[in-house]
C-alpha positions as CSV (number, residue, x, y, z in Angstrom):
1,M,-16.3,15.9,5.4
2,S,-17.2,12.0,5.3
3,S,-14.6,9.5,6.6
4,K,-15.1,7.6,3.1
5,L,-15.6,8.7,-0.4
6,V,-17.4,6.1,-2.3
7,G,-16.7,6.7,-6.1
8,K,-14.4,5.7,-8.8
9,V,-10.6,5.9,-9.1
10,V,-8.7,7.4,-12.1
11,V,-5.2,6.7,-12.8
12,A,-3.4,8.3,-15.3
13,M,0.5,8.7,-16.8
14,G,2.3,12.1,-17.8
15,G,5.8,12.9,-19.5
16,G,8.2,11.2,-20.8
17,P,8.2,7.1,-19.7
18,T,10.8,5.1,-17.8
19,A,11.4,1.8,-17.1
20,V,9.2,1.4,-13.9
21,I,6.1,3.7,-14.3
22,N,4.1,0.7,-15.2
23,E,5.0,-0.5,-11.4
24,S,3.6,2.5,-9.7
25,L,0.8,2.0,-12.0
26,V,0.0,-1.2,-11.0
27,G,0.6,-0.5,-7.3
28,A,-2.4,2.1,-7.6
29,V,-4.5,-0.2,-9.0
30,L,-4.1,-3.5,-6.9
31,E,-4.3,-2.0,-3.5
32,S,-7.2,0.5,-4.9
33,R,-9.3,-2.6,-6.2
34,K,-8.9,-3.9,-2.0
35,F,-11.1,-1.2,-0.8
36,P,-14.7,-1.5,-0.9
37,Q,-15.7,2.3,-1.0
38,V,-13.9,1.9,-4.8
39,E,-16.8,1.4,-6.9
40,R,-14.3,0.9,-10.5
41,V,-10.7,2.0,-10.9
42,Y,-9.9,3.4,-14.8
43,G,-7.1,4.4,-16.7
44,A,-7.1,7.0,-18.9
45,E,-5.0,6.8,-21.8
46,H,-2.6,9.2,-23.2
47,G,-2.7,11.1,-19.7
48,V,-4.7,14.2,-19.4
49,A,-5.5,14.0,-22.8
50,G,-7.2,10.7,-22.3
51,I,-9.3,12.6,-19.3
52,I,-10.3,15.5,-21.5
53,N,-11.6,12.9,-24.5
54,E,-13.3,10.4,-21.9
55,D,-10.7,7.5,-23.4
56,F,-10.8,5.4,-20.3
57,L,-10.0,1.9,-19.7
58,D,-11.7,-0.1,-16.6
59,L,-8.8,-1.5,-14.9
60,T,-11.5,-3.0,-12.4
61,Q,-12.0,-6.1,-15.4
62,E,-8.1,-6.3,-15.8
63,T,-6.4,-9.8,-14.4
64,T,-4.4,-9.3,-11.5
65,N,-1.7,-11.7,-13.9
66,N,-2.0,-9.9,-16.8
67,L,-1.4,-6.9,-14.6
68,E,1.7,-8.0,-13.0
69,R,3.2,-8.8,-16.2
70,V,2.8,-5.3,-17.2
71,A,4.6,-3.8,-14.2
72,V,7.7,-5.5,-15.1
73,T,7.2,-3.7,-18.7
74,P,9.1,-0.6,-19.5
75,S,7.0,2.7,-20.7
76,S,3.8,3.9,-20.1
77,A,1.3,0.7,-20.9
78,M,-1.5,3.2,-21.2
79,G,0.3,6.1,-23.0
80,S,1.1,9.6,-21.9
81,T,1.4,12.9,-23.2
82,R,3.3,16.0,-23.1
83,D,0.2,18.2,-22.2
84,K,0.8,20.9,-19.9
85,P,-2.6,22.0,-18.5
86,D,-3.3,25.2,-17.6
87,E,-5.9,26.5,-15.3
88,A,-8.9,26.2,-18.2
89,Y,-7.8,22.3,-18.9
90,C,-7.8,22.0,-15.5
91,K,-11.2,22.7,-15.3
92,E,-12.2,20.3,-17.9
93,I,-10.3,17.5,-16.3
94,F,-12.3,18.0,-13.2
95,R,-15.6,18.2,-15.1
96,V,-15.0,15.0,-17.1
97,L,-13.6,13.6,-13.7
98,K,-17.0,14.7,-11.5
99,A,-19.4,13.4,-14.8
100,H,-17.9,10.0,-14.5
101,G,-18.2,9.8,-10.4
102,A,-14.7,9.9,-9.8
103,R,-13.7,10.6,-6.1
104,Y,-10.1,9.5,-6.2
105,F,-7.2,10.8,-9.1
106,F,-3.7,9.2,-8.9
107,Y,-1.4,11.2,-11.8
108,I,2.1,9.6,-12.4
109,G,4.4,12.4,-13.0
110,G,6.9,15.1,-12.9
111,N,7.0,18.3,-11.6
112,D,4.5,19.5,-14.3
113,S,2.4,16.7,-13.5
114,A,2.4,17.6,-9.8
115,D,1.2,21.3,-11.0
116,T,-1.7,19.5,-12.6
117,V,-2.5,17.5,-9.7
118,H,-2.8,20.6,-7.4
119,I,-4.9,22.9,-10.1
120,V,-7.6,20.3,-10.4
121,N,-7.3,19.5,-6.7
122,E,-8.2,23.3,-5.9
123,E,-10.8,22.8,-8.8
124,A,-12.5,20.1,-6.9
125,Q,-12.6,22.7,-3.8
126,K,-14.1,25.5,-5.3
127,A,-16.8,23.3,-6.8
128,D,-17.1,21.7,-3.1
129,Y,-17.1,18.4,-4.5
130,E,-15.4,15.7,-2.0
131,F,-12.1,14.2,-4.0
132,R,-8.4,12.8,-3.4
133,A,-5.7,14.0,-5.6
134,I,-2.6,12.0,-5.7
135,H,0.6,12.6,-7.3
136,I,2.5,9.9,-7.3
137,P,6.5,10.7,-8.2
138,K,8.1,9.8,-11.9
139,T,11.2,11.2,-13.7
140,I,14.6,9.9,-14.9
141,D,16.1,13.7,-14.5
142,N,15.5,12.9,-10.6
143,D,14.3,16.5,-10.5
144,L,11.5,16.4,-8.2
145,M,11.7,19.0,-5.1
146,V,11.4,16.9,-1.2
147,N,12.0,13.4,-2.6
148,D,15.6,11.9,-2.1
149,H,15.4,10.5,-5.2
150,C,12.5,9.6,-7.9
151,P,11.7,6.5,-9.4
152,G,12.6,6.2,-12.9
153,Y,16.1,7.7,-12.4
154,P,17.6,4.5,-10.9
155,S,17.3,2.6,-14.0
156,A,18.0,5.1,-16.2
157,A,21.1,6.1,-14.0
158,R,21.9,2.2,-14.3
159,F,22.0,2.4,-17.8
160,V,24.1,5.0,-18.6
161,A,26.8,4.0,-16.2
162,S,26.5,1.0,-17.7
163,A,26.9,2.6,-21.4
164,F,29.9,4.4,-20.3
165,I,31.4,1.4,-19.1
166,G,31.2,0.0,-22.7
167,A,32.3,2.9,-24.2
168,N,35.3,3.2,-22.2
169,L,36.4,-0.3,-23.1
170,D,35.8,0.6,-26.5
171,N,37.5,3.8,-26.6
172,R,40.7,2.1,-24.5
173,A,40.7,-1.0,-27.2
174,I,40.8,1.8,-30.0
175,P,41.7,5.0,-28.9
176,G,40.6,8.5,-29.7
177,V,37.8,11.1,-28.1
178,Y,34.3,9.8,-27.3
179,I,31.4,12.4,-26.6
180,G,28.0,10.6,-24.8
181,V,25.5,13.0,-24.9
182,V,22.9,12.3,-21.9
183,M,19.4,13.8,-21.0
184,G,19.0,16.5,-18.4
185,R,17.8,19.8,-19.6
186,H,18.6,21.4,-16.4
187,A,19.6,18.9,-13.5
188,G,22.5,17.0,-14.2
189,F,21.7,13.9,-11.8
190,L,21.5,11.6,-15.3
191,T,24.8,12.6,-16.8
192,A,26.2,12.3,-13.4
193,A,25.3,8.7,-13.2
194,A,28.4,8.1,-15.9
195,A,30.8,8.2,-13.4
196,L,29.5,5.2,-11.8
197,G,30.8,3.2,-14.9
198,R,34.4,4.1,-13.6
199,K,36.7,1.1,-12.2
200,Y,40.0,1.5,-12.4
201,P,42.0,5.1,-12.1
202,D,42.2,5.7,-15.9
203,D,38.5,4.6,-16.7
204,G,36.4,7.0,-18.4
205,P,34.3,9.2,-18.1
206,H,37.3,11.4,-18.0
207,L,35.0,14.6,-17.9
208,I,31.5,15.3,-17.1
209,Y,29.8,18.4,-17.6
210,L,26.5,19.3,-16.0
211,P,23.9,21.7,-16.5
212,E,24.4,23.3,-13.0
213,S,27.9,24.4,-13.8
214,P,28.3,27.0,-16.6
215,F,30.1,25.5,-20.0
216,S,32.6,27.3,-22.1
217,V,33.9,25.9,-25.3
218,D,37.4,27.3,-25.1
219,K,37.8,25.4,-21.4
220,F,36.4,22.4,-22.8
221,L,38.6,22.1,-25.4
222,G,41.7,22.7,-22.9
223,D,40.0,20.0,-20.7
224,V,39.8,17.3,-23.7
225,K,43.9,18.6,-24.5
226,Q,44.7,17.8,-21.4
227,V,43.4,14.2,-20.7
228,Y,44.7,13.5,-24.3
229,D,48.0,14.4,-23.8
230,E,47.7,12.4,-20.2
231,Y,46.4,9.2,-22.0
232,G,46.0,9.0,-25.3
233,R,42.4,8.9,-25.2
234,C,39.7,11.1,-23.7
235,V,35.6,9.7,-22.7
236,V,33.2,12.5,-22.0
237,A,30.2,13.0,-20.8
238,V,27.9,15.6,-20.9
239,S,24.0,16.9,-20.2
240,E,22.5,18.4,-22.9
241,G,21.2,21.2,-21.3
242,V,24.8,22.7,-20.8
243,H,24.8,26.1,-21.0
244,D,27.3,29.0,-21.1
245,V,27.5,31.7,-18.3
246,D,24.5,34.0,-19.5
247,G,22.6,30.8,-20.1
248,T,22.7,29.9,-23.5
249,A,22.0,26.4,-24.2
250,I,25.6,25.2,-26.3
251,A,23.5,23.5,-28.6
252,M,22.1,26.8,-29.6
253,K,25.2,28.9,-29.4
254,L,27.0,26.6,-32.0
255,A,24.4,25.4,-34.2
256,K,23.8,27.4,-37.1
257,E,19.8,26.2,-36.7
258,V,17.8,24.8,-34.1
259,E,14.6,23.2,-33.5
260,R,12.0,23.9,-30.7
261,D,9.4,21.7,-28.8
262,A,5.9,22.3,-28.4
263,H,6.2,24.5,-25.2
264,G,9.2,26.9,-27.3
265,N,11.9,24.7,-25.8
266,V,15.3,24.3,-27.8
267,Q,15.0,20.8,-28.5
268,L,17.7,19.0,-27.0
269,S,16.2,15.4,-26.9
270,G,16.1,13.1,-30.0
271,T,19.0,15.1,-31.6
272,T,22.5,14.4,-32.1
273,A,23.4,18.2,-32.9
274,L,25.2,18.8,-29.5
275,G,27.8,15.8,-29.6
276,D,28.6,16.5,-33.4
277,L,28.7,20.3,-32.7
278,L,31.4,19.4,-29.7
279,A,33.2,16.6,-31.8
280,G,33.5,19.1,-34.9
281,Q,35.2,21.8,-32.5
282,I,37.7,18.8,-31.4
283,K,38.6,18.0,-34.9
284,A,39.0,21.8,-36.1
285,Q,40.5,23.0,-32.8
286,L,42.6,20.2,-31.4
287,K,43.4,18.4,-34.9
288,I,42.5,14.9,-33.0
289,K,41.3,12.7,-36.0
290,R,39.1,9.7,-34.0
291,V,36.4,11.8,-32.7
292,R,33.4,10.0,-32.1
293,A,30.2,11.3,-30.4
294,D,26.4,9.3,-29.6
295,T,23.6,10.5,-28.5
296,L,21.8,8.4,-25.4
297,G,18.6,9.9,-26.5
298,Y,15.4,8.1,-25.6
299,L,17.3,4.7,-25.0
300,Q,17.9,6.1,-21.4
301,R,14.3,6.3,-20.4
302,S,12.8,2.8,-21.3
303,F,15.4,-0.2,-21.7
304,I,14.1,-3.2,-20.7
305,G,17.9,-4.9,-20.0
306,C,18.8,-2.2,-17.2
307,V,15.9,-2.4,-14.6
308,S,16.9,-1.6,-11.1
309,D,15.3,-3.8,-8.7
310,I,15.3,-1.2,-6.3
311,D,13.5,1.1,-8.5
312,Q,11.2,-1.3,-9.4
313,R,10.1,-1.8,-5.8
314,E,10.1,1.7,-4.8
315,A,7.8,2.6,-7.5
316,R,5.5,-0.4,-7.2
317,E,5.4,1.1,-3.5
318,A,4.8,4.8,-4.4
319,G,1.5,3.4,-5.9
320,E,0.5,1.7,-3.3
321,K,1.1,4.4,-1.0
322,A,-0.8,6.5,-3.0
323,A,-4.0,4.5,-2.8
324,Q,-3.2,4.3,0.7
325,F,-2.7,8.0,1.8
326,A,-5.9,8.4,-0.5
327,L,-8.5,5.8,0.4
328,W,-7.1,4.8,4.0
329,H,-6.6,8.4,5.5
330,N,-8.4,10.6,3.1
331,R,-5.5,13.0,2.0
332,D,-4.4,14.9,-0.9
333,G,-0.7,15.8,-1.9
334,S,2.8,14.4,-3.7
335,V,4.0,10.7,-2.5
336,T,7.7,11.8,-1.5
337,I,10.6,9.0,-0.6
338,H,13.2,9.6,2.2
339,R,16.3,8.0,2.4
340,T,16.8,6.5,5.9
341,G,19.9,5.0,6.9
342,F,22.0,2.7,4.2
343,Y,19.7,1.3,2.7
344,S,15.9,1.7,2.9
345,V,13.4,4.7,2.5
346,D,10.1,6.1,4.0
347,Y,7.2,7.4,2.0
348,R,5.5,10.4,2.9
349,L,2.6,12.7,1.5
350,S,3.9,16.2,1.1
351,P,2.0,19.2,-0.2
352,L,1.5,19.7,-3.5
353,K,2.7,23.0,-3.6
354,E,6.1,22.1,-2.3
355,V,6.7,19.7,-5.6
356,A,4.7,21.2,-8.0
357,G,6.0,23.4,-11.0
358,K,9.7,23.4,-9.0
359,T,13.0,21.6,-10.3
360,K,15.6,20.2,-8.2
361,L,19.3,20.9,-9.3
362,M,22.3,18.5,-8.1
363,P,23.8,20.0,-4.6
364,P,27.4,21.7,-4.7
365,E,28.5,18.9,-2.8
366,F,27.7,16.3,-5.4
367,I,30.0,18.5,-7.8
368,D,33.7,18.4,-8.4
369,P,34.6,22.7,-8.0
370,S,36.4,22.2,-11.5
371,G,33.2,21.9,-12.7
372,K,34.3,18.9,-15.2
373,N,33.7,15.6,-12.7
374,V,31.5,14.5,-9.4
375,T,32.3,13.7,-6.1
376,D,32.2,11.1,-3.6
377,A,29.5,12.0,-2.1
378,F,27.4,11.9,-5.5
379,R,28.6,8.0,-6.2
380,L,28.1,6.9,-2.4
381,Y,24.1,8.5,-3.0
382,L,23.9,6.7,-6.0
383,R,25.5,3.3,-5.9
384,P,22.5,2.1,-3.8
385,L,20.0,3.0,-6.3
386,L,21.4,1.2,-9.0
387,G,20.5,-2.5,-7.5
388,S,21.9,-5.3,-7.5
389,G,24.2,-7.0,-10.6
390,M,25.9,-4.2,-11.8
391,P,27.9,-5.2,-14.6
392,S,32.0,-5.1,-13.1
393,P,34.4,-4.7,-16.1
394,S,38.4,-6.6,-15.7
395,R,41.5,-6.0,-17.4
396,V,44.2,-8.7,-18.4
397,R,46.9,-8.6,-15.4
398,A,49.7,-11.1,-17.0
399,P,52.9,-9.4,-16.9
400,R,55.1,-7.7,-20.2
401,V,57.3,-9.5,-21.9
402,E,60.5,-8.2,-22.5
403,K,61.4,-6.7,-26.2
404,I,64.0,-7.6,-28.2
405,L,64.1,-6.0,-31.2
406,N,61.9,-2.8,-30.1
407,K,64.5,-1.8,-26.9
408,G,64.8,1.7,-27.8
């Protein structure tokens, strides 16, 4: 194996966009352009689908100034894809990369993207083609194995925490029951972030439900009644992926009709079904009139006004480290983030098989045994990731004036 592979770099993005994915793109591109063995840096439009269709942009000819502006712009600058490549698809990816003289492949994405990198890399090995493939982590779900946390999650978590600060303030002004449905099919990290919106003892969300704990509609109604009786109001954060003890999604269990996505999964994102169904149960069973439900939906992913500076920095460095691992050290793998101290991180290159196709769930120590809240351990884990300048609401503290006419 040669110490330096001369050829092109191809960078692609997969899965849902995030607020900082472009930082990883620009980090990989700018760092790659420094190495003499790199002939060109290509960006594939719409991820692996763009590779198959040979839809490439020559990012070698993009200005550094404009790339830096793109870096601080949310969402996937080159587009993304929901394609989940099988072995035949990955063979075609490799065929195209080889035809274009690509020796380095960087794919920014989640666990499915890591799996794609793994299979493409195996195809190169079978063909005895010298090739370096690196997976760059990205997901708002925070569900990649080995990583302490994933680029994209801190900014989405900051949005969720901020949204629930606002929802709680609104609910306190005009009491009732408010339900906020947050993304997360299997892992509850993002929904749990709602807890960081609390400041005062009676602040919402009063109830937090995660996919890691079985969900009972009857228990949910009992929990809501208990909180409502105590405070005269109730704020609920619930993951879109909550399911019963048998694993049936609550959205499917309560709905008369369900939508499915391209992979056959029950459509959870982009629909208000779960929130509306739970609100309907509260109105019907508890007879509470003022019940409102929102689905935070796609706003969580690329909201430009809620970007964590920690997230930006780490996403950029993850992209830079991918280029360094491939071009300096001639290695394959997945860039992983590891927490050191309070608060700093190290970047390592982990074997692709340790990340590919696997899902990390919330650890038990982050989930309250009641199944309707999170622990202080989770709050301590998340707080530094949210970055600087988190909003903090305040209340009027003036003393009450003694009543004259309504003393009783």
